[in-house]
Backbone as a ProteinNet text record, in pm:
[ID]
protein_1_A
[PRIMARY]
MSIKARGSGAPPQSLTRALLALLLCAAAFAQDRALERVELRVSSVGTEAAVAIDRGRSDGLAVGDRVLFYPVGGGTYTGSVLSVDDRSAVVELHDRTVVPPPGTRGEVLVPVDRIAREEKAEQEKEKEKAKPEHPPWENKDEDFTPDK
[TERTIARY]
-3488.3	-3378.8	-3414.1	-3396.1	-3426.1	-3301	-3295.6	-3181.9	-3230.4	-3161	-3198.8	-3124.9	-3193.6	-3133	-3062.5	-2951.7	-2881.7	-2953.8	-2925.9	-2998.3	-3021.4	-2919.1	-2936	-2968.3	-2941.8	-2965.1	-2850.6	-2745.2	-2629.5	-2540.3	-2467.6	-2377.5	-2264.8	-2208.5	-2098	-1981.2	-1907.2	-1796.3	-1689.6	-1664.9	-1563.9	-1605.8	-1735.3	-1784.7	-1769.7	-1800.2	-1785.8	-1640.3	-1548.2	-1404.7	-1360	-1408	-1370.3	-1420.9	-1544.5	-1598.9	-1522.9	-1486.4	-1409.9	-1273.4	-1207.3	-1077.4	-1091.5	-1197.1	-1220.8	-1243.1	-1321.8	-1346.3	-1218.8	-1135.9	-1009.8	-917.2	-911.1	-827.8	-880.4	-1012	-1071.5	-1044	-1051.3	-1023.3	-877.2	-786.6	-644.4	-617.7	-679.8	-661.8	-715.3	-833.1	-892.7	-805	-744.3	-658.2	-533.5	-477.5	-360	-392.6	-515.3	-553.6	-620.2	-601.6	-662.6	-611	-700.9	-666.6	-685.3	-602.1	-615.6	-641.2	-735.9	-770.4	-668.7	-605.9	-511.6	-576.3	-603.8	-664.2	-557.2	-595.5	-498.9	-566.6	-485.7	-535.4	-454.4	-520.9	-451.9	-364.9	-235.4	-146.5	-123.4	-126.2	-113.6	-166.8	-201	-254.2	-144.7	-121.7	-19.7	-81.1	-9.3	-59	-113.1	-194.5	-248.2	-318.3	-412.5	-498.6	-419.6	-319.9	-243.2	-241.4	-247.9	-241.6	-137.6	-80.7	11.4	-67.6	-38.2	-105.1	-2.9	-51.8	36.4	69.3	57.9	94.6	187.3	275	371.1	412.3	534	586.3	585.6	618.2	620.5	480.5	377	239.1	186.9	272.5	234.9	188.2	189.5	143.7	244	192.4	276.6	217.2	300.2	255.1	142.2	34.3	-79.3	-194	-172.4	-280.8	-394.4	-517.2	-636	-667.2	-687.6	-713.8	-854.7	-928	-1061	-1054.9	-1113	-1118.4	-1263.9	-1285.7	-1419.6	-1425.6	-1454.6	-1462.2	-1574.4	-1559.8	-1659.7	-1794.9	-1797.1	-1921.4	-1994.6	-1936.5	-2000	-1937.4	-1975.4	-1922.4	-1797.1	-1753.5	-1631.2	-1553.3	-1426	-1338.1	-1227.6	-1183.3	-1080.4	-953.9	-846.2	-717.7	-626.7	-511.1	-411.1	-278.3	-205.9	-75.5	22	83.2	181.4	323.4	354.6	489.1	479	575.5	571.8	707.6	705	822.6	800.3	894.3	882.4	757.2	727.8	614	510.1	517.5	419.9	407.3	304.8	284.2	212.6	222.4	151.7	46.1	-77.7	-191.6	-246.3	-264.3	-327.9	-477.8	-555.9	-701.6	-759.9	-856.8	-919.6	-1011.7	-1080	-1164.2	-1082.1	-1030.5	-940.1	-1009.8	-1142.3	-1214.9	-1230.9	-1207.5	-1225.7	-1092.7	-1050.7	-927.8	-962.6	-950.3	-984.1	-884.6	-934	-844.5	-762.5	-652.8	-574	-663	-638.1	-716.4	-826.1	-856.3	-960	-920.4	-1017.5	-992.4	-999.3	-929.8	-933.8	-887.2	-882	-835	-781.3	-699.2	-647.8	-647.7	-683.4	-681.2	-549.3	-474.1	-339.5	-336.5	-276.2	-264	-186.4	-238.2	-177.4	-34.3	-8.5	127.1	227.2	182.6	272.5	306.8	208.7	232.5	330.7	312.9	403.2	546	561.4	696.5	759.4	681.1	734.7	775.5	694.4	728.3	855.8	871	992.8	1115	1099.9	1210.7	1250.7	1150.7	1181.3	1254.1	1213.8	1280.6	1425.4	1448.9	1586	1671.6	1612.3	1685	1721.9	1628.3	1654.7	1766.5	1768.7	1875.3	2010.9	2014.5	2139.5	2188.2	2095	2132.7	2187.4	2135	2175.3	2313.9	2360.8	2491.8	2601.2	2706.6	2817.7	2896.2	2964.5	3041	3157.6	3215.5	3325.9	3318.3	3388.3	3384.6	3451.8	3419.9	3481.5	3634.4	3701.8	3847.5	3893.8	3998.1	4051.6	4150.2	4233.2	4331.3	4266.4	4241.2	4169.9	4266.6	4397.9	4500.3	4474.5	4446.3	4417.2	4540.9	4661.5	4784.4	4838.4	4771.1	4820.6	4817.2	4924.3	4930.9	4998.7	4966.1	5020	5173.4	5235.5	5380.7	5459.1	5398.7	5473.1	5489.5
4617.4	4596.8	4478	4493.1	4385	4344.7	4217.2	4163.9	4137.7	4194.1	4174.3	4053	3968.9	3849.1	3885.4	3823.7	3840.7	3759.1	3782.5	3725.8	3576.2	3491.7	3347.4	3272.5	3328	3258.1	3163.4	3154.1	3068.9	3137.2	3059.7	3121.4	3196.1	3296.2	3370.1	3275.9	3312.3	3227.4	3210.6	3313	3302.6	3200.8	3196.5	3097.9	2955.8	2938.4	2807.9	2761.7	2852.1	2817.9	2781.6	2856.7	2829.2	2691.7	2659.7	2528.7	2415.9	2436.2	2335.3	2313.4	2422.4	2410.2	2335.9	2364.8	2297.3	2147.4	2111.2	1969.9	1898	1962.4	1899.8	1878	1975.1	1960	1846.9	1839.4	1734.3	1596.7	1585.1	1456.9	1417.5	1514.1	1484.5	1441.7	1509.1	1473.2	1332.9	1301.8	1169.5	1061.9	1089.8	990.7	967.1	1073.6	1059.3	978.7	985.7	918.9	784.1	728.1	599.4	492.3	405	300	163.8	71.1	-67	-155.5	-246.7	-339	-453.6	-475	-585.6	-683.8	-804.3	-907	-972.4	-1016.7	-1074.3	-1179	-1247.4	-1344.4	-1328.1	-1358.6	-1361.4	-1486.9	-1469.9	-1586.4	-1637.7	-1549.9	-1594.9	-1487.5	-1530.4	-1439.7	-1411	-1283.4	-1243.6	-1214.2	-1139.3	-1101.2	-959	-923.6	-788	-738.3	-814.9	-775.3	-739.4	-819.8	-800	-930.2	-919	-1036.2	-1012.3	-1121.3	-1114.2	-1145.4	-1075	-1098.6	-1135.5	-1194.1	-1247.2	-1148.2	-1021.1	-918	-819.5	-756.2	-664.6	-553.7	-504.8	-391.8	-415.8	-537.9	-567.2	-562.3	-565.1	-554	-411	-319.5	-179.3	-134.7	-222.4	-184	-92.8	-7.4	83.3	96.1	137.3	157.9	260.8	229.4	319.4	286.2	198	160.1	95.5	122.3	64.7	-69.4	-171.5	-306.9	-346.6	-413.8	-465.9	-617.8	-679.7	-825.5	-869.9	-981.1	-1035.1	-1178.9	-1199.7	-1335.1	-1416.4	-1548.2	-1638.3	-1618.9	-1593.8	-1577.7	-1447.5	-1360.2	-1233.1	-1117.1	-999.4	-878.3	-830.7	-714.9	-656.4	-597.8	-627.5	-574.6	-495	-390.2	-304	-307.8	-267.3	-258.3	-165.6	-138	-52.8	-125.5	-109.2	-173.3	-108.5	-193.7	-146.3	-153.6	-264.8	-283.1	-362.5	-339.4	-402.2	-463	-589.6	-655.5	-666.8	-729.5	-739.5	-814.5	-928	-1011.6	-1034.8	-960	-976.2	-845.1	-838.9	-719.1	-758.1	-672.4	-691.1	-582	-624.7	-532.9	-529.8	-408.2	-390.4	-375.1	-454.9	-450.6	-335.7	-265.6	-154	-203.3	-315.7	-376.9	-487.9	-462.4	-557	-680.6	-683.1	-799.4	-909.3	-878.5	-975.3	-994.4	-1119.3	-1150.7	-1251.9	-1213.6	-1307.9	-1423.9	-1546.9	-1662.6	-1668	-1745.1	-1761.8	-1809.7	-1755	-1789.1	-1689.3	-1600.8	-1500.4	-1409.1	-1385.5	-1299.3	-1152.9	-1070.8	-927.5	-852.3	-721	-637	-506.4	-444	-310.7	-234.5	-106.4	-22.9	52.4	32	87.8	183.4	302.2	393.2	327.2	342.7	280.6	329.2	457	508.6	442.7	404	334.9	195.1	125.9	-7.3	3.5	104.5	123.8	149.6	228.1	254	125.2	40.8	-85.3	-179.1	-184.2	-268.6	-220.5	-88.9	-32.8	-64.8	-54.9	-86	-233.1	-322.8	-465.8	-491.7	-423.4	-439.3	-392.9	-283.5	-234.6	-335.5	-398.8	-501.2	-618.8	-659	-770.3	-735.5	-611.6	-567.5	-573.9	-532.3	-535.5	-678.8	-771.3	-911.8	-970.4	-926.2	-980.6	-931.9	-819.6	-767.6	-857.2	-887	-966.9	-886.1	-957.7	-889.9	-811	-862.5	-793.8	-827.8	-751.4	-781.7	-916.8	-978.1	-1106.5	-1095.4	-1206.3	-1207.8	-1190	-1106.9	-1086.1	-1197.6	-1237.4	-1342.9	-1476.4	-1558.3	-1684.4	-1800	-1774.6	-1877.1	-2004.2	-1986.7	-2101	-2188.1	-2126.3	-2201.6	-2265.3	-2255.4	-2306.3	-2460	-2515.5	-2657.6	-2672.9	-2775.8	-2791.2	-2804.6	-2851	-2871.8	-2745.4	-2634.9	-2510.4	-2426.7
-502.8	-594.7	-682.1	-808.8	-901.2	-976.7	-1007.9	-1083.2	-1224.2	-1318.8	-1458.2	-1512	-1578.9	-1637.3	-1765.8	-1788.7	-1915.3	-2020.2	-2140.1	-2252.2	-2248.4	-2233.8	-2251.5	-2123.4	-2010	-1884.8	-1848.1	-1929.2	-1901.8	-1799.5	-1719.4	-1621.4	-1692.8	-1626.3	-1687.7	-1719.8	-1821.4	-1867.9	-1759.3	-1680.5	-1574.2	-1468.7	-1439	-1342.1	-1397.8	-1523.1	-1587.5	-1582.9	-1612.7	-1609	-1468	-1370.3	-1231.2	-1187.6	-1224.3	-1190.1	-1259.3	-1383.9	-1457.6	-1392.6	-1353.3	-1286.7	-1154.7	-1080.6	-952.8	-973.1	-1074.4	-1103.2	-1144.8	-1223.6	-1265.3	-1146.4	-1056.5	-936.2	-847.7	-833.1	-750.7	-810.2	-942.6	-1008.3	-989.3	-1001.4	-982.1	-838.6	-742.7	-602.2	-575.5	-629.4	-608.8	-669.6	-783.3	-847	-762.6	-703.5	-618.4	-493.2	-444.8	-322.1	-348.1	-466.4	-499.2	-402.8	-361.7	-266.3	-330.1	-288	-333.2	-211.5	-226.7	-118.4	-117	-1.1	16.8	113.3	64.1	148.5	233.8	352.2	446.1	531.7	610.6	710.1	838	949	1077.7	1078.3	1103.7	1106	1248.1	1346.8	1485.6	1578.8	1699.9	1801	1901	1926.7	2022.7	2157.9	2236.4	2368.5	2363	2460.6	2474.8	2349	2298.4	2186.3	2060.3	2030.7	1907.8	1829.7	1697.8	1610.8	1502.1	1452.8	1339.5	1213.5	1106.6	979	872.7	763.8	660.2	548.3	571.8	475.2	543.4	463.3	521.3	427.7	448.3	373.3	222.9	180.7	37.4	-24.5	58.6	11.1	23	69.1	79.5	216.2	316.5	449.8	518	605.6	683.4	823.2	916.4	1053.9	1053.2	1126.5	1135.9	1042.3	943.9	853.5	931.2	888.4	953.1	888.3	972.6	926.4	969.5	880.3	910.9	912.2	1014.9	1026	1014.8	943	922.3	973.3	1102.4	1158	1093.3	1095.2	1037.7	1105.2	1234.6	1309.2	1280.8	1199.8	1166.8	1241	1201	1262.4	1190.7	1230.3	1176.4	1292.6	1297.4	1401.2	1335.8	1402.1	1345.2	1429	1365.2	1432.4	1355.6	1413.2	1349.8	1346.3	1236.3	1221.1	1318.8	1404.2	1502.4	1450.1	1381.9	1327.5	1198.3	1109.7	977.8	946.9	903	847.6	698	629.2	484.1	440.8	506	464.3	574.2	683.2	791.4	868.3	952.6	1034.2	1162.9	1263.1	1389.4	1397	1428.7	1434.4	1576.2	1630.5	1760.2	1736.8	1807	1791.5	1872.4	1815.3	1886	1997.2	1975.1	2077.8	2143.3	2260.7	2327	2381.7	2376.5	2428.4	2324.8	2198.6	2090.8	2017.5	2007	1934.2	1826.3	1699	1591.9	1587.7	1569.5	1566.9	1438.5	1438.4	1316	1200.8	1083.5	966	935.4	1030.9	1008.5	893.2	804.2	688.7	729.6	649.8	674	551.2	564.9	454.7	508.7	426.8	456	324.7	328.8	209.9	207.7	99.7	87.8	-31.3	-16.6	-129.9	-244.9	-365.4	-483.2	-502.7	-476.4	-496.3	-401.3	-280.8	-187.9	-239.8	-296.3	-352.9	-468.6	-552.2	-666.2	-617.7	-510.8	-455.6	-406.1	-336.8	-284.2	-398.7	-504	-618.7	-684.9	-696.5	-756.6	-670.3	-538.7	-447.9	-459.7	-472.2	-487.9	-619.1	-726	-854.4	-846.4	-774.8	-757	-680	-577.1	-501.7	-591.5	-676.9	-769.5	-866.6	-913.4	-1004.6	-935.5	-808.7	-732.4	-713.2	-689.3	-672.3	-801.2	-913.8	-1043.2	-1085.5	-1031.1	-1068.1	-1009.6	-1089.8	-1035.9	-931.8	-841.6	-738	-796.5	-901.7	-968.7	-1117.5	-1200.9	-1344.6	-1372.4	-1485.4	-1518.5	-1526.7	-1496.2	-1501.4	-1645.3	-1661.9	-1796.1	-1831.3	-1736.3	-1760.9	-1725	-1824	-1801.4	-1770.7	-1778.8	-1752.1	-1832	-1960	-2046.2	-2070.8	-2057.8	-2082.3	-1955	-1845.9	-1718.9	-1716.4	-1666.4	-1637.5	-1503	-1426	-1290.6	-1287.7	-1394.1	-1390.8	-1418.1	-1451.7	-1479.9	-1359.3
[MASK]
++++++++++++++++++++++++++++++++++++++++++++++++++++++++++++++++++++++++++++++++++++++++++++++++++++++++++++++++++++++++++++++++++++++++++++++++++++

């Protein structure tokens, strides 16, 4: 069986379109999954291979995020976020024999869309704080005197 080549040797137009569609979908997916590096430090050492860090929900962290620690002496240690507060989090270390001391640098990769959601939520909170509790008083009692 022999395959005859078409005149130009270029791929069929349908194949070209399919490949272009695939590339566009892959680019859109990659853009949705963009990650931002959030730098952090160990703020305190807890019990049972857990440390507190100086980043939290307002920085885009969530339970289950993978954290990397870079001790001064070298090496890399990993952990997972166990709990998150607004400005801090607790990380469980995967290697329970090594606990990085306070001040140890680290990082976590956070999806950009999660950071954007947290920033939007903070802006909404600020707007709520700026609103007065009630509308201004209409009757200003400008004619009031204590003797009346």
